[in-house]
C-alpha positions in Angstrom: 19.1 -9.5 -8.9 17.0 -9.8 -5.7 17.7 -7.3 -3.0 16.8 -7.0 0.6 15.9 -4.5 3.2 17.3 -5.7 6.6 16.5 -4.1 9.9 17.8 -4.9 13.4 15.3 -3.2 15.7 15.7 -3.1 19.5 12.9 -4.3 21.7 10.7 -1.5 23.1 7.4 -1.3 24.7 4.4 -1.6 22.3 3.3 1.9 21.2 0.1 2.8 19.3 2.1 4.5 16.5 4.1 1.3 15.9 0.9 -0.7 15.6 -0.3 1.9 13.1 3.0 1.6 11.2 2.6 -2.2 11.1 -1.0 -1.8 9.8 0.1 0.4 7.0 3.5 -0.9 5.8 2.3 -3.7 3.6 0.5 -1.3 1.3 3.8 0.7 0.8 5.6 -2.5 -0.2 3.2 -3.7 -2.9 4.0 -1.2 -5.6 7.6 -2.1 -5.4 7.2 -5.9 -5.4 8.4 -6.0 -1.7 7.4 -8.8 0.7 8.3 -9.7 4.2 10.4 -12.9 4.4 11.4 -12.5 8.1 9.4 -10.4 10.5 10.4 -10.6 14.1 10.4 -14.4 14.5 12.2 -16.4 17.0 15.9 -15.8 17.2 18.6 -18.4 18.1 21.7 -16.4 18.9 24.7 -18.6 18.2 27.5 -15.9 18.4 27.6 -12.5 20.1 24.6 -10.6 21.3 21.4 -9.8 19.4 19.2 -7.5 21.4 16.0 -7.1 19.3 14.2 -8.3 16.2 15.2 -9.1 12.7 13.1 -7.9 9.7 13.9 -8.9 6.1 11.9 -7.6 3.2 12.6 -9.0 -0.3 12.5 -6.9 -3.5 13.0 -7.7 -7.1 16.2 -5.6 -7.2 18.1 -2.9 -5.4 16.4 -0.1 -7.4 13.0 -1.2 -6.2 14.2 -1.4 -2.7 15.5 2.1 -2.8 12.4 3.4 -4.5 10.2 1.9 -1.8 12.3 3.4 1.0 12.3 6.8 -0.6 8.7 6.7 -1.6 6.4 9.3 -0.1 4.0 6.6 1.2 6.8 5.0 3.2 8.4 8.2 4.3 5.0 9.2 5.7 4.8 6.3 8.0 8.5 5.9 8.9 8.4 8.4 11.8 5.7 6.1 13.5 8.5 3.5 13.9 11.6 5.7 14.3 10.0 7.7 17.2 9.7 4.5 19.2 12.2 1.9 18.0 15.9 2.2 17.5 18.0 0.1 15.3 19.8 -0.2 12.0 18.2 -0.5 8.5 20.2 -1.4 5.3 19.6 -2.3 1.7 21.7 -5.1 0.2 21.9 -7.1 -3.0 21.3 -10.8 -2.8 23.5 -13.3 -4.7 23.0 -15.1 -8.0 21.8 -18.6 -8.0 24.9 -20.9 -7.7 26.8 -18.5 -5.5 30.3 -20.1 -4.9 32.2 -18.7 -1.9 35.4 -20.4 -3.0 35.4 -18.4 -6.2 34.9 -15.2 -4.2 37.9 -16.2 -2.0 39.9 -16.8 -5.1 39.0 -13.4 -6.5 40.0 -11.7 -3.2 43.3 -13.6 -3.2 44.1 -12.5 -6.7 43.2 -8.9 -5.8 45.3 -8.8 -2.6 48.3 -10.7 -4.0 49.3 -7.9 -6.4 
């Protein structure tokens, strides 16, 4: 099942190390089948506050996403980002084709009605 690395990074002044990180990250993704699908594009905040940028990287599955994040190549460049940008980073499974939220609601109802 497809998985994603999501980051919510706060805006900060541009720093040379962050530019180096950006120049090098794509090469760390390739061995794990990762690719950017959202990378700091325009954000239309509909509810709440969203100070910063959104980054979404798609992977073939959660194991590939974990392996990328833990890889020595990524760990080598990660400090170039973390020294200058704050935020949250998570890994999450996607959903199967045909996801039906009403079926999820029914399963939750059954589990909580016990």
